[in-house]
C-alpha positions in Angstrom: 0.0 0.0 0.0 2.8 2.4 0.9 4.3 2.0 -2.6 0.9 2.4 -4.3 0.3 5.6 -2.3 3.8 6.7 -3.2 4.9 7.1 0.4 8.0 5.0 -0.5 9.4 4.1 -3.9 10.0 0.4 -3.1 9.6 -2.1 -0.4 12.7 -2.3 1.7 12.5 -6.1 2.0 10.3 -9.0 1.3 10.2 -11.2 4.4 9.8 -14.9 3.7 6.6 -16.3 5.2 7.2 -19.5 7.1 4.8 -22.4 6.8 2.9 -23.4 9.8 2.4 -27.0 10.7 -1.0 -28.6 11.3 -0.5 -28.6 15.0 -1.6 -31.3 17.3 -5.3 -31.7 17.9 -6.7 -34.2 20.3 -10.4 -34.8 20.5 -11.7 -36.4 23.6 -13.9 -39.5 23.2 -17.3 -39.7 24.9 -15.9 -41.8 27.7 -13.1 -39.3 28.3 -15.6 -36.4 28.4 -17.7 -38.3 30.9 -14.6 -39.1 33.0 -13.5 -35.5 32.9 -17.0 -34.3 34.0 -17.1 -36.9 36.8 -13.7 -35.7 38.1 -14.9 -32.1 37.9 -18.0 -32.9 40.0 -15.7 -34.4 42.7 -13.5 -31.3 42.7 -13.4 -29.1 45.8 -14.3 -26.1 43.6 -18.1 -25.8 43.5 -18.0 -24.3 40.0 -15.6 -26.7 38.4 -18.3 -29.1 37.1 -20.2 -26.2 35.5 -17.0 -24.9 33.9 -16.2 -28.3 32.4 -19.7 -28.9 31.2 -19.9 -25.4 29.7 -16.5 -25.9 27.9 -17.3 -29.3 26.5 -20.5 -28.0 25.0 -19.6 -24.5 23.7 -16.0 -24.5 22.4 -15.5 -21.1 24.0 -12.3 -19.7 25.2 -11.4 -20.0 28.9 -11.6 -16.3 29.6 -14.9 -16.0 27.7 -16.5 -18.7 29.8 -15.3 -17.2 33.0 -16.7 -13.8 32.0 -20.1 -15.1 31.0 -23.1 -13.8 32.9 -26.6 -15.1 33.4 -28.2 -11.8 32.1 -26.4 -12.3 28.7 -27.9 -15.7 28.1 -31.0 -16.0 25.9 -32.4 -19.3 27.1 -35.3 -19.1 24.5 -33.0 -18.9 21.4 -30.1 -20.7 23.0 -27.5 -17.9 22.7 -25.0 -16.2 24.8 -23.8 -12.7 24.1 -20.0 -12.4 24.4 -19.1 -8.7 24.4 -15.4 -9.0 24.8 -14.4 -11.9 22.5 -11.0 -12.0 20.9 -12.4 -11.4 17.4 -15.0 -8.9 18.6 -18.4 -9.2 20.2 -20.6 -12.1 19.0 -23.6 -14.2 19.8 -22.4 -17.6 20.8 -24.8 -20.5 20.2 -25.2 -22.9 23.1 -26.6 -26.4 23.0 -29.7 -27.4 25.0 -27.6 -29.3 27.5 -25.5 -26.5 29.0 -28.6 -24.2 28.7 -30.5 -26.5 31.0 -27.5 -26.7 33.4 -27.1 -22.9 33.4 -30.8 -22.3 33.9 -30.9 -24.7 36.8 -27.7 -23.2 38.3 -29.2 -19.6 38.0 -32.3 -20.7 39.9 -30.1 -21.7 42.9 -28.3 -18.3 43.1 -29.4 -15.3 45.0 -28.1 -12.9 42.4 -29.6 -14.2 39.1 -27.9 -11.6 36.8 -24.3 -12.1 38.2 -21.6 -14.1 36.5 -22.1 -17.7 35.9 -19.0 -18.5 37.9 -18.8 -17.2 41.5 -15.2 -16.4 41.3 -12.2 -16.6 39.0 -11.0 -20.2 39.1 -7.3 -19.7 39.6 -5.4 -22.9 39.5 -8.5 -24.8 38.4 -6.9 -26.1 35.2 -4.2 -27.9 37.2 -6.7 -29.2 39.7 -9.0 -30.5 37.0 -6.1 -32.2 35.2 -4.9 -33.9 38.4 -8.3 -35.0 39.4 -9.0 -36.3 35.9 -5.9 -38.4 35.6 -6.1 -39.7 39.1 -9.7 -40.8 39.2 -10.2 -41.9 35.6 -7.0 -43.9 35.1 -6.3 -41.8 32.0 -2.8 -41.1 30.7 -0.9 -38.4 32.6 -0.7 -36.1 29.6 -2.9 -33.0 29.8 -6.3 -33.4 28.1 -7.0 -31.2 25.2 -10.5 -30.4 24.1 -12.5 -27.3 23.4 -11.4 -26.1 26.8 -8.5 -23.7 26.9 -6.0 -25.6 29.1 
């Protein structure tokens, strides 16, 4: 653009673009998802199970899930408004399963418009990983799914 607009007469260099590999993608099986959810239910953190269920069903980023609020969920159209997403605000579709869980959880709360998670879950990623490998006899490598581990 700078050359086209005559800000400069030529490009000073042409950097070579490196090729990116495919990366490693591991999808959890249904049994692994169930084991992960069971381990999250047994966690000392009361919101851990909700976080795992939410993550397995929405493919949202870790920070987006933690910032979600009950007042931004449209239970009728199964959507969650995400105002501060990495690529800009969006309406995140959610499946009926987490919608039911979130609606049920909202009914148990005193503040029904607050955040879905009572507090930031610092260290929860490590705790979930430890509980999952210990209780489900899974390999010790960290699980990778739609959750941002």
